[in-house]
CHARMM-style PDB file with segment names, atoms N, HN, CA, C and O in Angstrom:
ATOM      1  N   MET     1       1.178  -1.311  -0.127  1.00  0.00      PROA
ATOM      2  CA  MET     1      -0.113  -0.200  -0.094  1.00  0.00      PROA
ATOM      3  C   MET     1       1.158   1.183   0.184  1.00  0.00      PROA
ATOM      4  O   MET     1       1.933   1.325   1.130  1.00  0.00      PROA
ATOM      5  N   SER     2       0.969   2.000  -0.991  1.00  0.00      PROA
ATOM      6  HN  SER     2       0.340   1.885  -1.759  1.00  0.00      PROA
ATOM      7  CA  SER     2       1.605   2.919  -1.257  1.00  0.00      PROA
ATOM      8  C   SER     2       0.928   4.212  -0.085  1.00  0.00      PROA
ATOM      9  O   SER     2      -0.203   4.055   0.374  1.00  0.00      PROA
ATOM     10  N   ALA     3       1.616   5.213   0.221  1.00  0.00      PROA
ATOM     11  HN  ALA     3       2.535   5.340  -0.152  1.00  0.00      PROA
ATOM     12  CA  ALA     3       1.010   6.539   0.688  1.00  0.00      PROA
ATOM     13  C   ALA     3       1.000   7.637   0.113  1.00  0.00      PROA
ATOM     14  O   ALA     3       1.890   8.040  -0.634  1.00  0.00      PROA
ATOM     15  N   ILE     4      -0.018   8.231   0.411  1.00  0.00      PROA
ATOM     16  HN  ILE     4      -0.742   7.903   1.018  1.00  0.00      PROA
ATOM     17  CA  ILE     4       0.121   9.665  -0.651  1.00  0.00      PROA
ATOM     18  C   ILE     4       1.163  10.862  -0.234  1.00  0.00      PROA
ATOM     19  O   ILE     4       0.887  11.682   0.641  1.00  0.00      PROA
ATOM     20  N   THR     5       2.426  10.860  -0.989  1.00  0.00      PROA
ATOM     21  HN  THR     5       2.650  10.193  -1.700  1.00  0.00      PROA
ATOM     22  CA  THR     5       3.569  11.760  -0.070  1.00  0.00      PROA
ATOM     23  C   THR     5       3.361  12.987  -1.152  1.00  0.00      PROA
ATOM     24  O   THR     5       2.867  13.000  -2.279  1.00  0.00      PROA
ATOM     25  N   LYS     6       4.015  14.126  -0.235  1.00  0.00      PROA
ATOM     26  HN  LYS     6       4.417  14.115   0.680  1.00  0.00      PROA
ATOM     27  CA  LYS     6       4.308  15.545  -1.529  1.00  0.00      PROA
ATOM     28  C   LYS     6       5.650  15.866  -0.520  1.00  0.00      PROA
ATOM     29  O   LYS     6       5.725  15.657   0.691  1.00  0.00      PROA
ATOM     30  N   GLN     7       6.655  16.429  -1.404  1.00  0.00      PROA
ATOM     31  HN  GLN     7       6.594  16.599  -2.388  1.00  0.00      PROA
ATOM     32  CA  GLN     7       8.057  16.684  -0.715  1.00  0.00      PROA
ATOM     33  C   GLN     7       7.658  18.171  -0.988  1.00  0.00      PROA
ATOM     34  O   GLN     7       6.978  18.678  -1.879  1.00  0.00      PROA
ATOM     35  N   THR     8       8.334  18.707   0.116  1.00  0.00      PROA
ATOM     36  HN  THR     8       8.887  18.295   0.840  1.00  0.00      PROA
ATOM     37  CA  THR     8       8.207  20.186   0.324  1.00  0.00      PROA
ATOM     38  C   THR     8       9.481  20.616  -0.166  1.00  0.00      PROA
ATOM     39  O   THR     8      10.418  19.877  -0.469  1.00  0.00      PROA
ATOM     40  N   SER     9       9.445  21.981  -0.226  1.00  0.00      PROA
ATOM     41  HN  SER     9       8.684  22.582   0.021  1.00  0.00      PROA
ATOM     42  CA  SER     9      10.574  22.697  -0.494  1.00  0.00      PROA
ATOM     43  C   SER     9      11.111  23.643   0.778  1.00  0.00      PROA
ATOM     44  O   SER     9      12.122  24.343   0.721  1.00  0.00      PROA
ATOM     45  N   ILE    10      10.563  23.568   1.498  1.00  0.00      PROA
ATOM     46  HN  ILE    10       9.742  22.999   1.545  1.00  0.00      PROA
ATOM     47  CA  ILE    10      10.739  24.183   3.353  1.00  0.00      PROA
ATOM     48  C   ILE    10      12.036  23.666   3.355  1.00  0.00      PROA
ATOM     49  O   ILE    10      12.136  22.497   2.982  1.00  0.00      PROA
ATOM     50  N   LYS    11      13.231  24.355   3.742  1.00  0.00      PROA
ATOM     51  HN  LYS    11      13.150  25.305   4.045  1.00  0.00      PROA
ATOM     52  CA  LYS    11      14.315  23.547   4.142  1.00  0.00      PROA
ATOM     53  C   LYS    11      14.413  23.322   5.687  1.00  0.00      PROA
ATOM     54  O   LYS    11      15.621  23.551   5.636  1.00  0.00      PROA
ATOM     55  N   LYS    12      14.205  23.074   7.015  1.00  0.00      PROA
ATOM     56  HN  LYS    12      13.224  22.888   7.056  1.00  0.00      PROA
ATOM     57  CA  LYS    12      14.646  22.857   7.878  1.00  0.00      PROA
ATOM     58  C   LYS    12      14.798  22.307   8.518  1.00  0.00      PROA
ATOM     59  O   LYS    12      14.053  21.397   8.881  1.00  0.00      PROA
ATOM     60  N   GLY    13      16.053  22.662   9.050  1.00  0.00      PROA
ATOM     61  HN  GLY    13      16.659  23.401   8.755  1.00  0.00      PROA
ATOM     62  CA  GLY    13      17.301  21.508  10.239  1.00  0.00      PROA
ATOM     63  C   GLY    13      18.156  20.755   9.067  1.00  0.00      PROA
ATOM     64  O   GLY    13      19.203  21.139   8.545  1.00  0.00      PROA
ATOM     65  N   PHE    14      17.401  19.567   8.806  1.00  0.00      PROA
ATOM     66  HN  PHE    14      16.551  19.255   9.230  1.00  0.00      PROA
ATOM     67  CA  PHE    14      19.059  18.747   8.096  1.00  0.00      PROA
ATOM     68  C   PHE    14      18.493  18.265   6.213  1.00  0.00      PROA
ATOM     69  O   PHE    14      19.120  17.489   5.492  1.00  0.00      PROA
ATOM     70  N   GLY    15      17.072  19.065   5.792  1.00  0.00      PROA
ATOM     71  HN  GLY    15      16.563  19.696   6.377  1.00  0.00      PROA
ATOM     72  CA  GLY    15      16.717  19.323   4.744  1.00  0.00      PROA
ATOM     73  C   GLY    15      15.022  18.916   4.037  1.00  0.00      PROA
ATOM     74  O   GLY    15      14.019  19.038   4.740  1.00  0.00      PROA
ATOM     75  N   THR    16      14.970  18.571   2.986  1.00  0.00      PROA
ATOM     76  HN  THR    16      15.785  18.473   2.415  1.00  0.00      PROA
ATOM     77  CA  THR    16      13.610  18.338   2.928  1.00  0.00      PROA
ATOM     78  C   THR    16      12.994  17.287   3.278  1.00  0.00      PROA
ATOM     79  O   THR    16      13.615  16.227   3.346  1.00  0.00      PROA
ATOM     80  N   ALA    17      11.341  17.369   3.642  1.00  0.00      PROA
ATOM     81  HN  ALA    17      10.837  18.231   3.588  1.00  0.00      PROA
ATOM     82  CA  ALA    17      10.479  16.133   4.406  1.00  0.00      PROA
ATOM     83  C   ALA    17       9.802  15.793   3.479  1.00  0.00      PROA
ATOM     84  O   ALA    17       9.613  16.266   2.359  1.00  0.00      PROA
ATOM     85  N   ILE    18       9.455  14.980   3.975  1.00  0.00      PROA
ATOM     86  HN  ILE    18       9.608  14.596   4.886  1.00  0.00      PROA
ATOM     87  CA  ILE    18       8.550  14.016   3.056  1.00  0.00      PROA
ATOM     88  C   ILE    18       7.205  14.228   4.109  1.00  0.00      PROA
ATOM     89  O   ILE    18       7.432  14.075   5.310  1.00  0.00      PROA
ATOM     90  N   LEU    19       5.849  14.567   3.689  1.00  0.00      PROA
ATOM     91  HN  LEU    19       5.664  14.691   2.714  1.00  0.00      PROA
ATOM     92  CA  LEU    19       4.436  14.081   4.411  1.00  0.00      PROA
ATOM     93  C   LEU    19       3.729  13.068   4.061  1.00  0.00      PROA
ATOM     94  O   LEU    19       3.629  12.886   2.848  1.00  0.00      PROA
ATOM     95  N   SER    20       3.235  12.391   4.714  1.00  0.00      PROA
ATOM     96  HN  SER    20       3.316  12.539   5.700  1.00  0.00      PROA
ATOM     97  CA  SER    20       2.213  11.826   4.463  1.00  0.00      PROA
ATOM     98  C   SER    20       1.319  12.016   5.574  1.00  0.00      PROA
ATOM     99  O   SER    20       1.719  12.447   6.656  1.00  0.00      PROA
ATOM    100  N   ASP    21      -0.373  11.582   5.248  1.00  0.00      PROA
ATOM    101  HN  ASP    21      -0.697  11.232   4.369  1.00  0.00      PROA
ATOM    102  CA  ASP    21      -0.971  11.389   6.253  1.00  0.00      PROA
ATOM    103  C   ASP    21      -1.502  10.117   6.703  1.00  0.00      PROA
ATOM    104  O   ASP    21      -2.100   9.830   7.740  1.00  0.00      PROA
ATOM    105  N   LYS    22      -1.122   9.340   5.602  1.00  0.00      PROA
ATOM    106  HN  LYS    22      -0.636   9.572   4.759  1.00  0.00      PROA
ATOM    107  CA  LYS    22      -0.622   7.791   6.862  1.00  0.00      PROA
ATOM    108  C   LYS    22       0.412   7.234   7.746  1.00  0.00      PROA
ATOM    109  O   LYS    22       1.022   6.235   7.365  1.00  0.00      PROA
ATOM    110  N   VAL    23       0.609   7.627   8.583  1.00  0.00      PROA
ATOM    111  HN  VAL    23       0.113   8.439   8.893  1.00  0.00      PROA
ATOM    112  CA  VAL    23       1.502   7.567   9.567  1.00  0.00      PROA
ATOM    113  C   VAL    23       1.156   6.020  10.556  1.00  0.00      PROA
ATOM    114  O   VAL    23       0.133   6.046  11.240  1.00  0.00      PROA
ATOM    115  N   THR    24       1.883   4.952  10.580  1.00  0.00      PROA
ATOM    116  HN  THR    24       2.714   4.930  10.024  1.00  0.00      PROA
ATOM    117  CA  THR    24       1.590   3.939  10.977  1.00  0.00      PROA
ATOM    118  C   THR    24       1.881   4.139  12.659  1.00  0.00      PROA
ATOM    119  O   THR    24       2.640   5.038  13.021  1.00  0.00      PROA
ATOM    120  N   ASP    25       1.331   3.386  13.492  1.00  0.00      PROA
ATOM    121  HN  ASP    25       0.714   2.656  13.198  1.00  0.00      PROA
ATOM    122  CA  ASP    25       1.637   3.178  14.912  1.00  0.00      PROA
ATOM    123  C   ASP    25       2.436   2.270  15.278  1.00  0.00      PROA
ATOM    124  O   ASP    25       2.278   1.223  14.651  1.00  0.00      PROA
ATOM    125  N   HSD    26       3.582   2.248  16.381  1.00  0.00      PROA
ATOM    126  HN  HSD    26       3.711   3.098  16.891  1.00  0.00      PROA
ATOM    127  CA  HSD    26       4.229   1.356  16.511  1.00  0.00      PROA
ATOM    128  C   HSD    26       4.058   0.662  17.894  1.00  0.00      PROA
ATOM    129  O   HSD    26       4.674  -0.366  18.176  1.00  0.00      PROA
ATOM    130  N   ALA    27       3.106   1.335  18.821  1.00  0.00      PROA
ATOM    131  HN  ALA    27       2.606   2.170  18.591  1.00  0.00      PROA
ATOM    132  CA  ALA    27       2.722   0.530  19.877  1.00  0.00      PROA
ATOM    133  C   ALA    27       2.832  -0.488  20.041  1.00  0.00      PROA
ATOM    134  O   ALA    27       3.756  -0.747  20.811  1.00  0.00      PROA
ATOM    135  N   ASN    28       1.988  -1.797  19.450  1.00  0.00      PROA
ATOM    136  HN  ASN    28       1.237  -1.586  18.824  1.00  0.00      PROA
ATOM    137  CA  ASN    28       2.308  -3.057  19.485  1.00  0.00      PROA
ATOM    138  C   ASN    28       2.836  -3.494  18.385  1.00  0.00      PROA
ATOM    139  O   ASN    28       2.280  -4.276  17.613  1.00  0.00      PROA
ATOM    140  N   ASP    29       4.302  -2.858  18.204  1.00  0.00      PROA
ATOM    141  HN  ASP    29       4.753  -2.223  18.831  1.00  0.00      PROA
ATOM    142  CA  ASP    29       5.261  -3.461  17.197  1.00  0.00      PROA
ATOM    143  C   ASP    29       6.057  -4.503  18.493  1.00  0.00      PROA
ATOM    144  O   ASP    29       6.455  -3.890  19.483  1.00  0.00      PROA
ATOM    145  N   PRO    30       6.250  -5.914  18.460  1.00  0.00      PROA
ATOM    146  CA  PRO    30       7.301  -6.679  18.836  1.00  0.00      PROA
ATOM    147  C   PRO    30       8.506  -6.015  19.599  1.00  0.00      PROA
ATOM    148  O   PRO    30       8.875  -6.228  20.754  1.00  0.00      PROA
ATOM    149  N   PHE    31       9.048  -5.116  18.612  1.00  0.00      PROA
ATOM    150  HN  PHE    31       8.748  -4.943  17.674  1.00  0.00      PROA
ATOM    151  CA  PHE    31      10.736  -4.875  18.741  1.00  0.00      PROA
ATOM    152  C   PHE    31      10.280  -3.706  19.963  1.00  0.00      PROA
ATOM    153  O   PHE    31      10.689  -3.807  21.120  1.00  0.00      PROA
ATOM    154  N   VAL    32       9.469  -2.715  19.550  1.00  0.00      PROA
ATOM    155  HN  VAL    32       9.137  -2.633  18.611  1.00  0.00      PROA
ATOM    156  CA  VAL    32       9.032  -1.559  20.676  1.00  0.00      PROA
ATOM    157  C   VAL    32       9.005  -2.299  22.127  1.00  0.00      PROA
ATOM    158  O   VAL    32       9.827  -2.165  23.034  1.00  0.00      PROA
ATOM    159  N   VAL    33       8.138  -2.905  22.108  1.00  0.00      PROA
ATOM    160  HN  VAL    33       7.470  -3.014  21.371  1.00  0.00      PROA
ATOM    161  CA  VAL    33       7.129  -3.988  22.915  1.00  0.00      PROA
ATOM    162  C   VAL    33       8.731  -4.282  23.974  1.00  0.00      PROA
ATOM    163  O   VAL    33       8.994  -3.882  25.108  1.00  0.00      PROA
ATOM    164  N   LYS    34       9.453  -5.038  23.113  1.00  0.00      PROA
ATOM    165  HN  LYS    34       9.239  -5.362  22.191  1.00  0.00      PROA
ATOM    166  CA  LYS    34      10.586  -5.703  24.511  1.00  0.00      PROA
ATOM    167  C   LYS    34      11.443  -4.609  23.853  1.00  0.00      PROA
ATOM    168  O   LYS    34      12.215  -5.206  23.103  1.00  0.00      PROA
ATOM    169  N   LYS    35      11.706  -3.062  23.773  1.00  0.00      PROA
ATOM    170  HN  LYS    35      11.079  -2.577  24.383  1.00  0.00      PROA
ATOM    171  CA  LYS    35      12.695  -2.171  24.635  1.00  0.00      PROA
ATOM    172  C   LYS    35      12.253  -1.735  25.533  1.00  0.00      PROA
ATOM    173  O   LYS    35      12.794  -1.658  26.636  1.00  0.00      PROA
ATOM    174  N   VAL    36      10.729  -1.210  25.109  1.00  0.00      PROA
ATOM    175  HN  VAL    36      10.289  -1.272  24.213  1.00  0.00      PROA
ATOM    176  CA  VAL    36       9.795  -0.868  26.301  1.00  0.00      PROA
ATOM    177  C   VAL    36       9.720  -1.592  27.902  1.00  0.00      PROA
ATOM    178  O   VAL    36       9.898  -1.127  29.028  1.00  0.00      PROA
ATOM    179  N   ASN    37       9.390  -2.866  27.422  1.00  0.00      PROA
ATOM    180  HN  ASN    37       9.245  -3.244  26.508  1.00  0.00      PROA
ATOM    181  CA  ASN    37       9.888  -3.792  28.677  1.00  0.00      PROA
ATOM    182  C   ASN    37      11.405  -3.863  28.760  1.00  0.00      PROA
ATOM    183  O   ASN    37      11.409  -5.065  29.027  1.00  0.00      PROA
ATOM    184  N   LYS    38      12.183  -3.673  28.752  1.00  0.00      PROA
ATOM    185  HN  LYS    38      12.179  -2.697  28.535  1.00  0.00      PROA
ATOM    186  CA  LYS    38      13.565  -3.819  29.382  1.00  0.00      PROA
ATOM    187  C   LYS    38      13.928  -1.949  29.579  1.00  0.00      PROA
ATOM    188  O   LYS    38      14.371  -1.609  30.676  1.00  0.00      PROA
ATOM    189  N   ALA    39      13.817  -1.375  29.015  1.00  0.00      PROA
ATOM    190  HN  ALA    39      13.456  -1.651  28.124  1.00  0.00      PROA
ATOM    191  CA  ALA    39      13.878  -0.161  29.604  1.00  0.00      PROA
ATOM    192  C   ALA    39      12.934   0.348  31.103  1.00  0.00      PROA
ATOM    193  O   ALA    39      13.222   1.253  31.885  1.00  0.00      PROA
ATOM    194  N   PHE    40      11.636  -0.684  31.141  1.00  0.00      PROA
ATOM    195  HN  PHE    40      11.403  -1.420  30.506  1.00  0.00      PROA
ATOM    196  CA  PHE    40      11.201  -0.395  32.915  1.00  0.00      PROA
ATOM    197  C   PHE    40      12.159  -1.059  33.535  1.00  0.00      PROA
ATOM    198  O   PHE    40      12.802  -0.332  34.292  1.00  0.00      PROA
ATOM    199  N   GLU    41      12.573  -2.391  33.500  1.00  0.00      PROA
ATOM    200  HN  GLU    41      12.050  -2.981  32.886  1.00  0.00      PROA
ATOM    201  CA  GLU    41      13.205  -3.177  33.775  1.00  0.00      PROA
ATOM    202  C   GLU    41      14.453  -2.605  34.575  1.00  0.00      PROA
ATOM    203  O   GLU    41      14.774  -2.726  35.757  1.00  0.00      PROA
ATOM    204  N   THR    42      15.149  -1.822  33.317  1.00  0.00      PROA
ATOM    205  HN  THR    42      14.889  -1.724  32.357  1.00  0.00      PROA
ATOM    206  CA  THR    42      16.273  -0.731  34.066  1.00  0.00      PROA
ATOM    207  C   THR    42      15.878  -0.190  35.063  1.00  0.00      PROA
ATOM    208  O   THR    42      16.393  -0.427  36.155  1.00  0.00      PROA
ATOM    209  N   LEU    43      14.612   0.883  34.862  1.00  0.00      PROA
ATOM    210  HN  LEU    43      14.194   1.076  33.975  1.00  0.00      PROA
ATOM    211  CA  LEU    43      14.167   1.537  35.874  1.00  0.00      PROA
ATOM    212  C   LEU    43      13.986   0.856  37.068  1.00  0.00      PROA
ATOM    213  O   LEU    43      14.595   1.175  38.088  1.00  0.00      PROA
ATOM    214  N   LYS    44      13.528   0.328  37.038  1.00  0.00      PROA
ATOM    215  HN  LYS    44      13.032   0.069  36.208  1.00  0.00      PROA
ATOM    216  CA  LYS    44      13.306  -0.366  38.753  1.00  0.00      PROA
ATOM    217  C   LYS    44      14.454  -0.926  39.295  1.00  0.00      PROA
ATOM    218  O   LYS    44      14.548  -1.136  40.504  1.00  0.00      PROA
ATOM    219  N   LYS    45      15.486  -1.229  38.368  1.00  0.00      PROA
ATOM    220  HN  LYS    45      15.410  -1.058  37.385  1.00  0.00      PROA
ATOM    221  CA  LYS    45      16.622  -1.374  39.038  1.00  0.00      PROA
ATOM    222  C   LYS    45      17.585  -0.636  39.682  1.00  0.00      PROA
ATOM    223  O   LYS    45      17.998  -0.779  40.833  1.00  0.00      PROA
ATOM    224  N   VAL    46      18.061   0.539  38.461  1.00  0.00      PROA
ATOM    225  HN  VAL    46      17.726   0.655  37.526  1.00  0.00      PROA
ATOM    226  CA  VAL    46      18.559   2.135  38.539  1.00  0.00      PROA
ATOM    227  C   VAL    46      17.496   3.247  39.807  1.00  0.00      PROA
ATOM    228  O   VAL    46      17.967   3.947  40.704  1.00  0.00      PROA
ATOM    229  N   GLY    47      16.472   3.121  39.565  1.00  0.00      PROA
ATOM    230  HN  GLY    47      16.090   2.552  38.837  1.00  0.00      PROA
ATOM    231  CA  GLY    47      15.641   3.744  40.142  1.00  0.00      PROA
ATOM    232  C   GLY    47      15.105   5.619  40.082  1.00  0.00      PROA
ATOM    233  OT1 GLY    47      14.190   6.023  40.799  1.00  0.00      PROA
TER     234      GLY     47
END
């Protein structure tokens, strides 16, 4: 599935941006969940 994108000519920061109306959510991504759980465990240890 391709997203509709448009490139901007406004240059802020490091270059041009690609704007898209279809941004996916990574909240249930297994990689992200694993990293978040590891971060919680680290915070429990460190305080």
